[in-house]
C-alpha positions as CSV (number, residue, x, y, z in Angstrom):
1,M,6.0,-3.9,-20.4
2,Q,9.0,-4.8,-18.4
3,A,9.8,-1.2,-17.3
4,C,5.9,-0.9,-16.2
5,R,6.4,-3.9,-14.3
6,R,9.0,-2.8,-12.2
7,L,7.8,0.5,-11.4
8,L,7.8,-0.3,-7.3
9,L,6.4,2.1,-5.5
10,S,9.3,2.0,-2.7
11,G,11.6,3.1,-5.4
12,L,10.5,6.0,-6.7
13,T,12.5,8.8,-5.3
14,H,15.5,7.9,-7.7
15,G,13.3,7.6,-10.9
16,R,11.7,11.1,-10.8
17,G,13.8,13.1,-13.6
18,L,13.5,10.0,-15.6
19,L,9.4,9.8,-14.7
20,R,9.2,13.4,-16.1
21,N,11.5,12.8,-19.2
22,A,9.3,9.4,-20.0
23,A,6.1,11.5,-19.5
24,A,7.0,14.4,-21.9
25,R,8.1,11.9,-24.5
26,S,5.0,10.1,-24.3
27,G,2.7,12.9,-24.3
28,G,1.9,12.9,-21.0
29,T,0.5,9.1,-20.5
30,G,3.9,8.8,-17.8
31,V,5.3,6.7,-15.2
32,R,6.7,4.1,-17.3
33,A,9.9,3.9,-18.5
34,I,12.7,4.0,-15.7
35,T,15.0,0.8,-16.6
36,S,18.3,2.8,-16.6
37,D,17.4,4.1,-13.5
38,L,17.3,0.6,-12.1
39,A,20.4,-0.4,-14.1
40,E,22.2,2.2,-12.2
41,M,20.5,0.9,-8.6
42,D,22.2,-2.3,-9.7
43,D,25.7,-0.8,-10.0
44,E,25.5,0.6,-6.6
45,E,25.0,-3.1,-5.3
46,N,29.0,-3.4,-6.4
47,V,30.1,-0.5,-4.3
48,P,31.8,-2.5,-0.7
49,K,29.8,-2.2,2.1
50,P,30.9,0.1,4.4
51,V,32.3,-1.0,8.0
52,I,32.5,1.0,11.2
53,R,35.7,3.0,11.4
54,D,35.6,4.6,14.4
55,V,33.0,5.9,17.4
56,R,33.6,8.7,19.7
57,K,31.7,10.5,21.8
58,V,30.5,14.4,20.8
59,N,29.0,15.3,24.0
60,D,27.0,14.2,26.9
61,T,24.1,13.2,24.9
62,T,25.9,11.8,21.5
63,L,28.0,9.5,19.6
64,C,29.2,10.0,16.2
65,V,29.8,6.7,14.3
66,T,32.1,7.2,11.5
67,F,32.1,4.5,8.7
68,S,34.6,3.5,5.9
69,D,33.2,5.9,2.9
70,D,33.8,8.6,5.8
71,T,29.8,8.9,6.5
72,K,29.5,10.5,9.9
73,C,26.4,9.8,11.8
74,Q,25.8,11.1,15.0
75,F,23.0,8.8,17.2
76,N,21.2,10.0,20.4
77,S,22.1,7.9,23.6
78,V,18.7,7.3,25.1
79,W,17.5,6.3,21.3
80,L,20.3,3.7,21.3
81,R,19.2,2.9,24.7
82,D,16.0,2.1,23.5
83,S,16.6,0.9,20.7
84,C,18.3,-1.8,21.9
85,T,16.9,-5.6,20.8
86,C,18.6,-8.2,23.3
87,S,16.0,-10.7,25.0
88,A,16.0,-8.7,28.3
89,C,14.2,-6.0,25.9
90,V,12.2,-7.1,23.3
91,H,10.4,-10.5,24.0
92,P,12.0,-13.6,21.7
93,A,8.6,-14.7,20.4
94,T,6.3,-11.8,20.3
95,R,9.1,-8.9,19.8
96,Q,7.2,-6.4,21.9
97,K,9.3,-4.5,24.0
98,L,10.1,-5.4,27.6
99,L,12.0,-2.7,28.1
100,N,9.9,0.7,29.2
101,S,10.9,3.7,27.4
102,V,10.1,6.0,30.3
103,K,11.9,4.0,32.9
104,I,15.3,5.1,30.8
105,N,17.2,7.9,32.4
106,P,16.8,11.0,29.6
107,N,20.5,11.8,30.7
108,I,21.8,8.3,30.4
109,Q,25.5,7.9,28.9
110,P,27.4,4.7,27.7
111,L,30.0,3.5,30.3
112,S,32.3,2.2,27.2
113,W,32.0,0.9,24.2
114,S,34.0,-1.0,21.5
115,V,34.0,-2.4,17.9
116,E,33.9,-5.7,16.7
117,D,35.7,-6.3,13.5
118,G,33.7,-3.1,12.0
119,E,30.8,-5.0,11.9
120,K,29.2,-4.7,15.4
121,L,29.2,-1.9,18.0
122,E,28.8,-3.1,21.6
123,I,27.8,-0.6,24.1
124,C,28.0,-1.3,27.7
125,W,24.8,0.9,29.7
126,P,24.6,1.9,33.7
127,Q,21.6,0.3,35.2
128,Q,19.8,1.1,38.6
129,P,22.2,1.2,41.5
130,S,21.9,-2.3,42.5
131,S,21.9,-3.8,38.8
132,P,25.4,-4.7,36.6
133,P,25.7,-2.9,33.4
134,H,23.5,-4.2,30.5
135,S,25.0,-4.4,26.8
136,S,23.5,-3.8,23.9
137,T,24.5,-4.6,20.2
138,Y,24.1,-2.8,17.0
139,S,25.0,-4.0,13.6
140,C,27.1,-1.7,11.3
141,D,24.0,-2.4,8.4
142,W,21.6,-1.0,10.9
143,L,23.6,1.6,12.6
144,Y,24.3,2.7,8.6
145,Q,20.7,3.2,7.3
146,F,19.7,4.7,10.2
147,G,22.8,7.1,10.8
148,K,21.4,8.0,7.0
149,L,17.8,8.5,8.0
150,F,18.9,11.2,10.6
151,E,21.6,13.0,8.7
152,N,19.6,13.3,5.6
153,K,20.0,16.8,4.1
154,D,18.0,17.3,1.5
155,G,14.6,17.1,3.3
156,E,13.3,13.7,1.2
157,P,12.2,11.7,3.6
158,V,13.9,8.2,3.7
159,E,12.1,5.1,4.6
160,V,14.4,2.5,6.3
161,S,14.4,-1.4,5.8
162,D,14.0,-2.4,9.3
163,M,10.9,-5.1,10.4
164,F,10.1,-2.8,13.3
165,Y,9.2,0.0,11.1
166,T,8.6,-1.5,7.6
167,N,7.1,-4.7,6.1
168,T,10.6,-5.7,3.9
169,K,9.1,-8.4,2.2
170,S,6.9,-6.5,-0.2
171,S,6.7,-3.9,-2.6
172,T,4.1,-2.2,-4.8
173,I,3.7,-2.3,-8.3
174,L,1.7,-0.1,-10.3
175,W,-0.7,-1.3,-13.4
176,N,-2.5,-0.2,-16.2
177,R,-4.5,-2.1,-18.9
178,D,-1.5,-3.2,-20.8
179,E,0.2,-4.6,-17.9
180,F,-3.1,-7.0,-17.1
181,D,-3.0,-7.8,-21.1
182,E,-0.1,-9.5,-20.5
183,N,-0.1,-10.7,-17.0
184,P,-3.5,-11.0,-15.6
185,P,-3.3,-11.6,-11.6
186,E,-5.7,-14.3,-11.8
187,L,-5.8,-18.1,-10.7
188,D,-7.8,-21.3,-10.0
189,Y,-9.9,-21.6,-7.0
190,K,-9.0,-25.1,-6.7
191,T,-5.3,-24.4,-6.9
192,F,-6.0,-21.6,-4.0
193,M,-8.1,-23.7,-1.7
194,E,-5.7,-26.8,-1.9
195,E,-1.8,-25.6,-2.5
196,R,0.3,-23.3,-0.4
197,S,1.8,-21.8,-3.6
198,G,-2.1,-21.2,-4.9
199,L,-2.9,-19.3,-1.4
200,K,0.6,-17.2,-1.9
201,Q,-0.1,-16.4,-5.4
202,M,-4.0,-15.0,-3.9
203,V,-2.3,-13.0,-1.7
204,K,1.2,-12.0,-3.3
205,N,-1.4,-10.5,-6.1
206,L,-3.3,-8.6,-3.2
207,V,0.0,-6.9,-2.1
208,K,1.5,-6.3,-5.2
209,Y,-1.1,-4.9,-7.5
210,G,-3.8,-4.9,-5.3
211,I,-6.3,-7.0,-6.7
212,S,-6.6,-10.8,-7.4
213,V,-9.2,-12.6,-9.3
214,L,-10.0,-16.4,-8.8
215,H,-12.2,-18.3,-11.5
216,G,-14.0,-21.2,-10.8
217,V,-15.6,-20.7,-7.3
218,P,-18.3,-23.2,-6.8
219,P,-21.4,-19.8,-7.2
220,H,-22.9,-21.2,-3.6
221,E,-23.4,-18.4,-0.8
222,D,-21.1,-20.2,2.2
223,E,-18.3,-20.4,-0.8
224,L,-17.3,-16.8,0.2
225,E,-16.8,-16.9,3.7
226,K,-14.5,-20.1,2.8
227,V,-12.2,-18.1,0.6
228,A,-12.2,-15.2,3.3
229,S,-11.0,-17.7,6.6
230,R,-7.8,-18.7,3.9
231,M,-6.6,-15.5,4.1
232,G,-7.4,-14.5,7.5
233,Y,-10.5,-13.0,9.2
234,I,-14.0,-11.3,8.2
235,R,-14.5,-7.5,8.7
236,E,-18.1,-6.7,9.9
237,T,-19.8,-3.6,9.1
238,G,-23.4,-2.2,9.0
239,M,-24.2,-4.3,6.4
240,G,-23.1,-7.4,8.2
241,R,-20.7,-10.4,8.6
242,V,-21.5,-10.7,4.2
243,F,-23.9,-8.9,1.9
244,D,-25.5,-9.5,-1.0
245,A,-26.0,-7.1,-4.1
246,T,-27.8,-6.9,-7.1
247,C,-26.2,-4.7,-10.4
248,Q,-29.3,-3.8,-12.5
249,P,-30.2,-0.2,-14.1
250,D,-30.7,2.8,-11.4
251,A,-33.5,5.1,-11.4
252,H,-31.3,7.4,-9.8
253,R,-27.7,6.9,-11.1
254,G,-28.7,5.3,-14.5
255,S,-27.3,2.2,-15.6
256,R,-23.8,2.9,-15.1
257,F,-21.8,2.6,-12.0
258,H,-19.2,4.9,-11.4
259,Q,-15.8,4.2,-9.9
260,H,-15.4,4.6,-6.1
261,T,-13.7,3.0,-3.0
262,E,-16.0,1.9,-0.6
263,L,-17.1,3.5,2.8
264,P,-14.8,6.4,2.6
265,D,-17.6,7.8,5.1
266,R,-16.2,5.5,7.7
267,E,-13.1,6.5,10.3
268,S,-11.0,3.5,8.9
269,A,-12.8,2.0,5.2
270,P,-12.3,-1.7,5.0
271,G,-8.9,-2.6,3.7
272,V,-10.4,-5.4,1.3
273,K,-13.4,-6.3,-0.6
274,L,-14.6,-9.8,-1.8
275,L,-16.7,-10.4,-4.4
276,L,-18.1,-13.6,-5.6
277,C,-20.7,-13.8,-8.8
278,L,-23.1,-16.0,-7.9
279,S,-25.3,-15.1,-11.5
280,S,-24.7,-13.5,-14.3
281,D,-25.0,-13.5,-17.9
282,V,-22.0,-13.1,-20.0
283,P,-22.2,-11.9,-23.5
284,K,-21.0,-14.2,-26.2
285,Q,-18.1,-12.7,-28.2
286,T,-18.6,-12.2,-32.0
287,L,-16.5,-11.1,-34.7
288,S,-16.1,-7.2,-33.5
289,G,-15.0,-8.6,-30.0
290,T,-17.1,-8.7,-26.5
291,P,-19.2,-5.8,-25.9
292,S,-18.5,-3.8,-23.3
293,K,-21.9,-3.1,-21.9
294,G,-21.8,-4.7,-18.4
295,K,-18.2,-5.2,-17.8
296,T,-16.9,-4.5,-14.2
297,F,-13.7,-2.7,-14.6
298,F,-11.0,-1.8,-11.4
299,V,-8.3,1.2,-11.9
300,D,-5.1,1.3,-9.6
301,G,-5.6,4.7,-7.5
302,F,-2.0,4.7,-6.6
303,Y,-1.1,4.8,-10.6
304,I,-3.4,7.6,-11.3
305,A,-2.1,9.6,-8.1
306,Q,1.7,9.1,-9.2
307,W,0.8,9.9,-12.9
308,M,-0.7,13.2,-11.0
309,K,2.1,13.8,-9.1
310,Y,4.2,13.9,-12.1
311,N,2.3,15.5,-14.5
312,H,0.3,17.6,-12.5
313,P,2.2,18.1,-8.9
314,E,-0.1,21.1,-8.3
315,Y,-3.0,19.3,-8.8
316,F,-1.4,16.4,-6.8
317,R,-0.9,18.5,-4.0
318,L,-4.7,20.0,-3.8
319,L,-5.7,16.3,-3.4
320,V,-3.1,15.2,-0.9
321,S,-3.8,18.5,1.4
322,T,-7.5,19.5,0.9
323,P,-9.7,17.9,3.4
324,V,-13.2,16.6,1.8
325,T,-15.9,15.0,3.5
326,F,-17.6,12.0,2.5
327,S,-21.2,11.2,4.2
328,Y,-23.6,8.4,4.0
329,Y,-27.6,8.4,5.5
330,D,-27.8,4.6,6.0
331,S,-31.4,4.5,6.1
332,R,-32.3,0.9,7.5
333,R,-30.4,2.1,10.9
334,G,-31.5,5.8,10.9
335,V,-28.0,6.9,11.3
336,W,-25.4,9.1,9.4
337,L,-21.7,8.0,8.8
338,R,-19.4,10.6,7.8
339,D,-15.6,11.5,7.9
340,T,-13.2,13.8,6.2
341,F,-9.7,12.8,4.4
342,P,-8.1,14.6,1.5
343,I,-8.8,12.1,-1.8
344,I,-5.1,10.9,-1.6
345,R,-3.4,10.4,1.7
346,T,0.5,9.8,2.0
347,N,2.7,8.6,4.7
348,N,5.5,10.1,6.5
349,Y,7.6,9.5,3.7
350,G,5.7,10.9,0.9
351,K,4.4,7.4,-0.2
352,I,0.9,7.1,-1.3
353,K,-1.1,5.0,0.8
354,K,-4.5,5.6,0.6
355,I,-7.4,7.0,-2.1
356,H,-10.5,8.2,-1.1
357,Y,-12.8,8.3,-3.7
358,S,-16.6,8.5,-4.2
359,T,-18.8,10.7,-6.2
360,F,-22.1,9.2,-4.0
361,S,-20.7,10.1,-1.0
362,M,-18.6,13.1,-1.3
363,R,-19.4,16.4,-0.5
364,P,-18.5,19.6,-1.8
365,P,-15.6,20.6,0.0
366,L,-15.2,23.7,2.3
367,L,-13.0,26.2,0.4
368,S,-12.5,29.5,-0.5
369,S,-13.9,30.7,-4.6
370,G,-10.6,30.7,-5.5
371,E,-9.4,27.3,-3.9
372,A,-12.7,25.6,-4.7
373,T,-12.0,26.2,-8.4
374,K,-8.1,25.0,-8.4
375,F,-9.5,21.7,-6.3
376,Y,-12.5,21.1,-8.9
377,E,-9.9,21.5,-11.9
378,A,-7.4,18.6,-10.0
379,Y,-10.4,16.6,-9.3
380,S,-11.5,16.7,-12.7
381,T,-8.2,15.7,-13.7
382,F,-7.7,12.6,-11.7
383,T,-11.2,11.0,-12.6
384,K,-11.0,12.0,-16.5
385,R,-7.4,9.8,-16.2
386,M,-9.3,7.1,-14.5
387,E,-12.1,6.9,-16.9
388,E,-9.6,6.1,-20.3
389,E,-10.0,2.7,-20.7
390,S,-6.3,2.3,-21.0
391,S,-6.2,2.8,-17.3
392,Q,-9.0,0.0,-16.5
393,Y,-8.5,-3.4,-16.3
394,A,-12.5,-4.6,-17.3
395,F,-13.9,-7.9,-18.1
396,H,-17.3,-9.6,-17.5
397,L,-17.8,-11.3,-13.9
398,A,-19.1,-14.9,-14.5
399,A,-21.0,-17.0,-12.1
400,G,-18.2,-18.4,-10.1
401,D,-16.0,-15.3,-10.4
402,L,-14.7,-14.2,-7.1
403,V,-12.2,-10.5,-7.0
404,A,-10.2,-9.7,-4.1
405,F,-8.7,-5.7,-3.9
406,N,-7.5,-3.4,-2.0
407,N,-10.4,-1.2,-1.2
408,R,-7.6,1.8,-0.3
409,R,-6.2,1.4,-3.6
410,I,-8.0,-0.2,-6.4
411,L,-11.4,1.5,-7.5
412,H,-14.1,-0.4,-9.1
413,G,-17.2,0.3,-10.8
414,M,-19.2,-1.5,-14.0
415,K,-20.4,-0.4,-17.2
416,E,-23.4,0.6,-19.0
417,L,-25.6,-2.2,-18.7
418,G,-27.6,-3.0,-21.6
419,P,-31.7,-3.1,-21.8
420,D,-31.6,-7.0,-22.0
421,H,-29.0,-7.6,-19.9
422,K,-30.2,-9.7,-16.9
423,D,-29.2,-8.7,-13.2
424,V,-25.6,-9.6,-12.0
425,I,-26.1,-11.0,-8.4
426,L,-23.3,-10.6,-6.4
427,R,-22.4,-11.9,-2.4
428,G,-19.6,-9.9,-0.8
429,C,-17.5,-9.2,2.6
430,Y,-14.8,-7.0,3.8
431,M,-11.1,-7.8,5.3
432,D,-8.2,-6.0,6.9
433,M,-5.3,-5.5,4.4
434,D,-2.6,-5.3,7.3
435,E,-3.9,-9.3,7.9
436,I,-3.5,-10.1,4.5
437,A,-0.4,-8.4,4.1
438,S,1.3,-9.8,7.4
439,L,0.3,-13.3,5.8
440,Y,1.9,-12.6,3.1
441,E,5.3,-11.5,4.6
442,K,5.4,-14.6,6.7
443,M,5.0,-16.7,3.5
444,R,8.2,-14.7,2.3
445,R,10.0,-15.4,5.3
446,D,9.2,-19.0,5.6
447,D,10.6,-19.3,2.0
448,D,13.5,-17.2,1.9
449,P,14.7,-16.1,5.7
């Protein structure tokens, strides 16, 4: 379990061979054991930190920095000048740029430079004829990590640990059912509303696991907005600021509500969905356990996508590269909503960032005969893995339960309702994930500057 808990999406590059081996040993259930690899990463921390050994001019546009471990990194002079973060170039409070990039001479060259104790590089830059030279300071750590990025030879994208580019206070933890059997992402409503630690735990769960559950919320309509405002702002959609939903057997879909992400037909699907259960009939536990009918279930789409990447790489590439159109007709307003995305979306670093999945609104992709067969094989493999109970965090929503989840990562649905099952009445709203991620980053920074 510790291996699964420590499987960080931001650290999968080192674990590829181990992930494949683990998948082979476990019959393809994969993406688990990387403990030995993490131990190797821990050993790397004992290596002495590089310092700047030498700086020299390569040509009119480039400086070469040599570090104590013999790493040589070349930096473009315009890029270095544009990267200055002094108070004249970056606003101290808002951290917005004050330096206008287009005002920098593309052929700028440093007037001089000096190195302080191997830890800092100071460069003097020319300015307008009537202005004195400008001084910029760059730390060794900063130069080293960006230099490694620029000198990357293996073609693998490298993500830098810099607050201007990356949320350095967060990492994503992939999960399946076993993970949450031991450590469910749940907390008490009163703790969340009244204590800072409760708020931090709530947003931490959302950032790391993509889901958090509150118990004991007063099942009143206005409580949902109180929870949302504790973390950020409600995002209004065509359904309004908040909306109500009643789960019951449906003549068109049947009584099972398939796993999906919300509003994939929008140009930017809502980042977070909150669902408060106002009324529900939770079945009593018997000697044979709690009946599964009517359970709400959640699936970590990132976990499934990562499993696809290492167990079915060809299928993974198809789901990342094939454009699929999602569309929905809003009969109340008489408007169509449409957009086109791949089912799995990655960023420039190859990290899985978004899942678009809805059997309700996905239209057949426009592919040739041979391409279509392969795509549907990949789509079916992705779906079947989601539908395995080992992939699902499932429970009966009781009145007063509130679930918040990352709508671009977590798929949700409801298992078949029994014929005598009472309606499940829910109230929902949407939020932006970046608001919650930023709040968690701030709280961590305040606690551990």
